[in-house]
N, C-alpha and C positions, 0 to 999 in steps of 0.2 A: 482433403485436397491432395491431388497428385500433380507433380511438376514434370515437365518435359521440355526438350529443346530439339530443334531440327538443325540441318546442316547450314542453314542461313543464320543461325544464332537467334532465331525467333523462339521466345519462351511461351509455353502453353501451360495453363493451370486449369485443371479439371475439378469441378465441384459437383459431386453427385453424379447421377446418370441423366445427362441431358437428352431431350427429344432431338433427334437428328434433324438438321436444317439443310444438309447437302450444300452448304455454302463453301466449305473448304475443300480443295482438291485433295486427292489421296496423297498424303505427304508423310514421310517417315519422321516420327518424333521419338526420341529416346528418353527414357525416364531419367531424371537427374534429381539432385538434392534441391529442395525448394529454395528459391531466391526471391520469392514474392515479398515485396516490401510495402505493399498497399495495406490499408486498414480495412478489414472486412468483419461484418458481424451479421447475425440473424436476428430479426425482430418479427415475431409471429410467423407469418408465411412469406415474409419478404427477406431479401438480402440487401444489405447496404455496403457499398464500397466507397471509401473516402480516399481521395488523392489530393495531395497538397498543391497549391498554386502559389508560385512566387509573384511578386508585385508586377513584373513585366512579362509574365508568361502570356502567350496567345494560345487560344484553343481553336484549332481548325477542325472542320469536318462535319459529321452528322448529316451529310448529304443534303436531301431536300428538306429545308426547314426555313423558318422565318428568321429575321434579324440579319446581322452582317456576316462578313467573312470570319471575323473573330466572334466566336459564340459566347464569349465571356459576359457575365452579368445578367443572365436570363435562365429561365427554366424551360426545358424541352421534354417532349415525350416521344418515344418510339412506339407508336400504335397507329397503324394505317387508318386514316380518317377521311371520310367524305365530307369535306368542308370547303366550299368555294370562297369563303370570305377570309382571305389570307391577311388578316390584320395583325398588328404587333402583339395583341394579347393571346394569340393562338399558340398552343404548345406543340401541336402535331399537324402534319399534313398527310399526304398520301403514301409516303414512303417510311420505311423503318431501316435506317442506315447506321448501324451501331459501330462505326469506325470514327475515331477522332485522334487528334495529335495535340499534345501539350508541348508547345515550342517555347524554349527559353534559352538559357545558357547551355543546357543540354536538352534534347528533345526525345520524347517517347510517344509512340503510337499505341493505341489500345483498340482491340476489337472484341466485342462481347457477342459470343455465339449463343443466342438465346432467342426463342421464338415468341415469347410473350412480351408484355408491356414493360418498358423501362423508362424511368424518369431521370433526367439529368439536371441537377441544380448546379450550374456552373458559375460559382462565385456570386450567386444571387442572395441566398440566405447568409452565407459566410463568405466574405470576399476572398479569403485565403484557402477555400476548400472547393473541390469538385465532389459533390455527393451524388452517387448513382444508386437508385433504388430499383431492384428487380422484383417483379411480382412472382417470385419463385426462388428455388434454391439450387436448381440443377442447371449448370451452364459451363461453357469453356471460356476462358479469358486468355487473350493473346497479347503479349507485350513485345514491342519492336523498338529498338533504339537506333539512333543515327541522326542525320540531318532530316528535315521534313521531306525533302525529295527522295532520300534513300528509304525512309519509312514507307512512303507511298509505293515505291518500287517493290519493296519486300512484301508488303501487304497484297499488292496486285498479283504477285507470284503465287501467293496462297490461294487466291480466288480464281485465277486463271484468266485466259484471254477474254476480252469483252466481245459482245455481239457485234457482228459486221453486217450491215444491210447491203442490198444491191446498190450499185453506184447511183442509179437513178434517184435514190432516196436522198441524195445531197442536192437535188433540185428543189424548186419552189413547189409547195403543196397548199391547196386551197380546201378549206373545210368550213362548214356551217351546219348548225342544227336549225334547219334541215333543208337540204336539197331534196324535196319530197317526191319528185317524179323524174322519170328519165328525160322528159322535155326540159325540166328545170336544169338538170345537169348539162344537157346540150347547150342551153343558154349560157351557162357559166363557161363552158369550154369555148363557145363562140366569142364570148366577151374577151377572153385572153387572145384569141386569134385576131379579132378586130382591132384591139388595142396594141397588138404586137408586143405582148408581155410573155416572157418565158413561163412555162409550167410543166410539171412532170406528173402530178397526181391530184385527183379530186376525191374527197371522202364522201362516204354515204353514212349518214347518221341513222337513228332508229326507224325513221319513216320508210326505209326501203323494205323493212321486214313485214311479213304478214302478221298483223296484230302483235308486233313486238316479240315475235318468237325467233329465237336463235336458229341460224342456218336455214331460214326460209326467206322467200322473196314475195312481196305483194304483187300479184300478177296484174292488177289493175293499174298500179302506179308504175311498175317496171315490167311491162309485157316483153316477152322474148329477151329475158335478161342476158342469157349467154351471147346472143347476137349483139346486144348493146355493149357488152364488155369488149367484144371483138371490134365493134365500131370505134370505140374510144382508143383501143390499142392500135388500130390502124392509123390514128393520129398521134401515136406514141404518148398517150395519156393513160396512166394507170388508175383504176378505181380501187379504193381502199374502204371496204365495209367494216362497220362496227360489230363487235360481238360482246354481249353482256354476260354477266355471271349467272343471273337467274334464269332458270328454265320454266317456262309457263306451265301451270297445271291445267291441262286441257285434254280431254279424251280425244283420241284420234291423232294426237300430235306425237310423232314417232320418237322424238328425243325424250319427251316426258315418259311415255309408256315404256320405252326400253330402259330408262334409268330406274323406274320403279321396279320393273321386272327383275333387274339384275342387282338391286340394292346399291345403286351408285350415288345416292344422294345423302347429304348431311342429315343426321337424325336428331330427334328431340329426346327428352328424358325418358319417354316411353318406348323409344326404339323405332318410332315412326318418322318418315321424312319430315324434316322441319319445314314449316310453312311461314314464309315471309312474303313481302310484297315489294315490287319495284315497278318498272314501266308497264309490264303486261298485267299488273295486278298480282294475284297470288302466284308464287313460284317456289321451286325447290332449288337448292344449290348443289352442284356436283361436288362429291367428296374427293377432290383432286389431290388430297394428301396421301392417297394410296395409288400405286402404279396402275392397277387395272382400270380405275376410273379415268386416269389421265389418258391411257391408251384409247379408251372408249370415246371420251370427249374430243381428244385431238384428232381422231379419225373423221369427225364431222367436218373439219376444215377442208377435207379432200373434196367435198361437194363443190366448193367454190374454186378450189385450185383446178379442178377439171373443167371449169367454165372459163378459165384463163385469168382468174384473179391471182395477183402476185403478192398481196399484202393485206394486213388486217390491223385494226386497233382494238385492243381489249379494254373495256371500260366497266365501271361499277363493280370492280373486282376486289374491293376491300374485305368482304363484300358490303356494298351499300345496301341499306335496308330502309324503305319508306316506313314500314311498320310490320310488326309480326301479328299473326292472328290473335295470339294471347294478349299482346300489348294493346292492340286496338280495342279488344273487348273490355279490358280493364279501364282504358281511357274513356270509352263511351259510358261505362257504368258509373264512373266518378262524375262525369258531366251531368248525367241524369240525377245523381244523388244531390246535386247542388241546385236543382231546379226550384225556383220560388224562394230561395234563401237570400238573406241580406249578406252579400259577400264583402268581408273586410279585406284588408290588404293581403293577409295571409291566405285566405281561401281563394281570393281572386287569382293570385299568382299560382297557387296550386292548381286551379282550374286551367289556367293558361298553359302551365307546364305539362299537364296531363296529355295535352295534344301536341304541343311544340316538341316535347321530348320523346315522341314516338320513334323518330328516325334515328337509326344507328345507335340504339340504346344498348348500354353495356349489359343490362340484364338479359337482352336477347342473345348477345354473343355468348353469355354464360349458359344459355339454354340449348346450345348447339353442340353436337358431338361428332367426332370423326373416328373412323377406323384407320389405324396406322400399323404398319409392320415394323416393329422395333426389335432388333436383335433376333429376327426370325419368328417372333411371336406377334399375333394380331392383338392389338391393344386399343381400347376405347379411350380417346383423349378429348377433354373439353376444349371447345373451339377457342375460348378466351386464352388458353395457354399456348395456342399456336396461331393466334389471329394474324400475326405479321407474315405468316407463310402462305396465306390463302391466295392473294393476288399473284405472288411469285409462282405458285404451282399451277394456277389455271393458265398462266402464260407459258409455263414450262410444258403443259399439256399441248398447247398449240405448237410450240417449237418442236416437240417430239413428234407431233402429227406431221409437220412439214418434213422432218427427217425421214419418217417412214414412207412419205410420198416420193421424195427425191432427195437423197442424202447429199448430193453434190451441188444442189441448187441453193442459192441464197433467196430467202423470202423476207419481205418486209414485215416487221412486227413491232408494234408500239403498245405500251400499257400504261395504266394509271397507277394502281397500287403496286408497291414493289418492296423487295427485301434485297439485301446485297447479293445474295446468291443468284438472283435473277439476271444480273448484269451479263451473264453468259448467254442468255436466251433472247434478249429483247432490248430495245431502246425504251426510253420513257419521255413523257412530257410532264411539265411541272404542275399539271392539274388545272382545274377550272378557275382560272384567275379572273381579274376584272380589268376593264379599260381605265385603270388608274395609273397615274405617273409613278406612284410608289412601287407598282409592280414591275416596271421596267428595272428599277434599281434592285428589287428583290431578285429578278431574273439574273442580273449581272452577278449578284453576290452568291447565288446558288451554283453557278456553273463550276467554279473550282472545287466546291465540296462534292458535287456529283462526280467530277473527274477522279477525285480521291477515292470514291467508293466504287469505281469501275464503270460508272454509267457515262460512257463517252458519247454514245448517240443519244443526245438529249437536246431539249429546247423548250420554249414556252409557247403558249397560244399567243402568237404575235398579234398585237393590236388589242388583246384582251378578249376573253370569252364572254363575260357578263358586262353589263352596262353598255354605254354608247361611246364608240371611239371617234375622236376628231382626226382630221387629216394630219395635223401636226403630231399627235400622239402616235399614230400608225407609222408615220415617217421616221420619227426618232426611234421607235421600237425596232423598226426594220433595220436601222443603221447598226444596231447591236446584233440582231438575229441573223444578219448577213454572215456572221462568223459561227453561229451555232450549227452543229451538224444537222439538226432538225430545223427546217425553216417552214413553219406552218402558220398560216393566217386562219384563225378559228374564232367564230363568234356564235352567240346563242340566239335561238329563236326569240323574236321580240325586240332585239337590239338593232341598231342601225346596220344596214348592209355595209360590210367593210372590205369587199373585193376592191382591188386597186383602182378601178375606174369609177367607184361610187362617190368620189369626191370631186372637187373642181379640177379643171384641166391641169393646173399647175401642180397639184398634189399627184395626180395620175402620172404626169410626166416624170417627176423626180422619183416616184416609187418604181416606175418602169426602169429608170436608169439604175436604181439600187438593185433591182432583181437581175438586170443584165450584168451588173458588176458581180453579183453572187455567182453567176454562171462563169464569168471570167476567172473567178477565184477557185472554182471547183477543183482544178488540178492540184492547187496548193492545199486547199482544205482537205481533200481526200488523202493527199500524201501525208499531211500532218496527223490526220486521224489514224491512218494505218500505222505510222511510226509510233505514235503514242500507245497504240494497242500492242503491237509486236514487241516494243521495248518496255511495255508496262510502265509508262511514264504519264505525266499530266498533259492534257490537251489545253486546258485553261489552268492558270496558276496565279496565286496571289503574288504581288511584287516581292513580298518578304521571303519567298522561296528562293529567289535568285539574288536579290539585293539585300545585304545584311544590315544596312543602316537603319536606325530607328524610324526615320521618316517613312521609308518604303514599307516597313512592317506595319505601319499604321494606316496605309492607304486602303480604303474600303470600296472605291468606285473606279478603279483602274485594274486591268488584268493583263497578264501576259498570255498570248495565244501562240502555241508552238514555241519555236526557239527564235523566231524572227520579229514578231510584232508585239507592240504594246497597244492596248485599246483603252480609250478614255471616252466612253459614250456620254451623250447628253440625255438626262432623264428628268428634266424639269420643264414645266410648261412655260412658254414664252421666252425661254433662254435663247440667246443669240451668241453663245460662246460659253466657255467654262475655263476654270483654272486647271492646269495640268502640271503634275510634278514629273520631271524626267530624272530618273536615278543616274543616268549617264547621257551623253550627247546622243541625239537621234535625228533622223530625217523624217519630217512630216510629209506624208503622201496624201494627195487628194484623190480619194476613190469615188468621187461623185459620178463620174461618167467615164467609161472605158475608152470611148472613141477619142477623147481629148486628154488622155492621161498624161501624155508628154507635154502638151501645151499648157496644162494647168500648173505645171511646175512642181518642184520639190524644194522644201525649205529645211536647211540645216538649223538645228536648235541646240543650244548649249545645255549642259546639265543644270537642273534647278527648276524654279517655278516660272511658269509662263501663263499668261492669259491668252487663250486661243479663240478668236472670233470664229463662229461657225453658224452660218445660216441654216435654215431647215433643209435646204436642198444640198447641203455640203456634208461630206463624210470624210473624216481624217483617220488614218492609222499611223503609227509611229514605228519606223524601221530602225532596229538596233544596229550598232556598228558591226561591220564585216559580216553582214547578212544579205541574202538575196531573196526577193519575192518573185515567184513565177506566176504569170497570168496567161490566159489564152483568149482569143476572140470569142465573145459571148454568142451563144446560139439560143434557140427557143426550147431545146431539149438537151439534157445531159448527154444523150447518145450521139448528138450531132457535134460535140466539141472536138476540135482538132488539136491534138497534142504535138503536132509537128510545127505549128505556127504559134510561136510563143513570144511573150514580152517578159523581160527580166529587169526588175528594178533593184539596184544594189547601192548600199552605203559602204564604200570600200576605202578603208584606211590603209590596209596593206594587202591582205588576202581574204577573200570571201568564198565560201564553198556552200553549195546547196545540193542535196540529193533529192530528186523528184521521184517519188515512189508511184508506181502504177501497177495495176493488174487487170484481169478481164472484167472485174466488177460484177460478175454474174455467179461464178462458182466458188467452191470452197478451196480451190487449188492454192490459194495464198498460204494456207496452212502447211503446204508442202514446200513453200519457198518459191513458188512460181510467180514471178513479178518482173517488172521492168525497173531498172535503176538508172536514171539519167543524172549524171553528176556535172554540175556547172561550177567551174572554178575561175575566179577573176582575181588576177594579181596586179597590183599597182606598182609601177616602176617610174623612174625619172622620165622614161620615154612615153609613158602612157599606161595602157592597160593590156595585159596579156589575158586572153580568154581561151578556155578549153572546155569543150563539151564532150563528155564520154558517156555513151549509152551501151547497154548490153543486149539490145534487141534491134531497134530500127534506127536509121539515120534521122537526125533532126533536120527539119526544113529551115524556114526563115525565122531568125530570132532577132528581135530588136532589144538592145541593152540600153537602159538609162542608168548610168553610173554616176553617183554623187561622191565627190571626194570630200576630205575633211575641211576644205575651204568653202564648201557649199556649192561648188561649180558642178553643173550637170554635163556629162559627156554622152553623146548619143552614138552608138556603134551598132551597125547592122551586120549580121552574119548569116550567110546562106550555107548550110551544112558546115563544112570545116573552113569555108572561105569567108574572109572578112570583107565587107563592102564599105 
């Protein structure tokens, strides 16, 4: 083991010669004397790390995973897995996010830079121990000390700025498997227009393709595709097509033939392209762990970019496998061998497992091989040892393809499988969830962990992907998703249609109001997103990161959003309210309908426990003291929002300041500091409120201030430019 430290005081411990993950930015680490106090040992081909847990320690992190904000008391795996049934017994989902914090009297953050499978036993087998098992012996371990917020900040500096989508991606997005023809897509777009519901994007699932082949379009279902793209863009609606990891094996298909010709596919033990099966049947997987393949695969995205497509979602990129050719043959042979036999419990379940366990089989992942350039030498690597890098690198291929097409333009990119290093290239959704109330709560609890790992642009399939959504469930889920950067309603073929107007008129009406409120919030949401990115801080945070009392640290279903708001979503069926804990006095804001936001009133609430009645058509957020919330009049597209006509809600005890960040929302110029900073300052005095608005670009137009003082009284002040009315 070698020990290092960088200028930030982050310690790095190197064990062996790890396979590079490209997660950590180029950072200068100087070799120092070892100060590693953990317990590490090798057993067979595995490495075990043991870290002590004190009685009151909380374990935060691990990104996208099941269970609560505090991960203590369970076993988790980092092994990207295609499993839509996110039940409490599952150990791994679609992401491998190996960053966590042990927070107690003193706090330490840990990042394990390792491409293979890792198991975390966090106080499950032994309550006082966190036992980590790595399926290998070559890795880097990073140790970061400080408060939890400081640890996140330091870690995010290690991995770099997060992905920033175009601003339209903060609008509402509609998706379903599947809108199978251009006429069906037109019907969906018309539904939003007729119901006066805002929208910015409609997704195309696998049925737009010609026989499920990547980078193709079915000319019968989508004739004149380029013209169709322009037609939707003329309505300011973006089309977002899906791209899968598997390339169909078919003579005459250029992607397949070119990949075989140039040896761009993952190989089997014999050195031949590995054969698996997904949507199109038999496929090969691009070997995206090497740069030439990424360049080749990423260039195919140009086909759609040239047609006017501005965004994509990468799916099935764990990579998901329905079956391998070898596995299917073995399964069929076993089934045939049992024909005519009297099957007892053992042989019956063996027969069942021979078919049920064909998908995503570990033995298939161990039968795949990659070519990787390691330290200037081409090396053959078993896929199992780098499994968690595959989805990351196929998405990286897309991002690099976008950059080669137009380096200054932002393109939309969403992915399913992920590894921490991918946060630089793409947003993620939390995978193929279900229309279960439990998955609303799981969504709530995932968001701070994803923020810690650098995945700021994130959200769930609102309403649930599998099963059937009720109007109540969609409404309650939307009330939380209103604040997640990704707001996508996504459902599966065979489930109930869950576009906003597919329910009764009452549900449609309050979902319309919620989506309109989302657009009213876009200036604030985008501002907080960009500040969290540029400052490398959290967008969503557990209460315990800010409030140090034991009660706040134990809250699992309330979050802080930005620096201004506390959220307490409802996630239970038939609930007409909930208990809310306020770590300090706050003002309850009714965000149910923008047009009557001043009439609905604002309620001052004392520190402590409150039962808050909340009907299905009501949405509340909680404004912290000396904070301001900025809204604008909602429109039906993000591009139509007017940043000069604003509403500011403030809870002002003495002085409240808010800096509204904005940029062009299209280019990468924000990286050069090109932005608008509008600073609102409200100071309370004996005579009333002094208001100052300072902007570095354009004058502000009409602003209505709703200012609540500590007595709970609301003061309405209208200001036109620098003139108070």
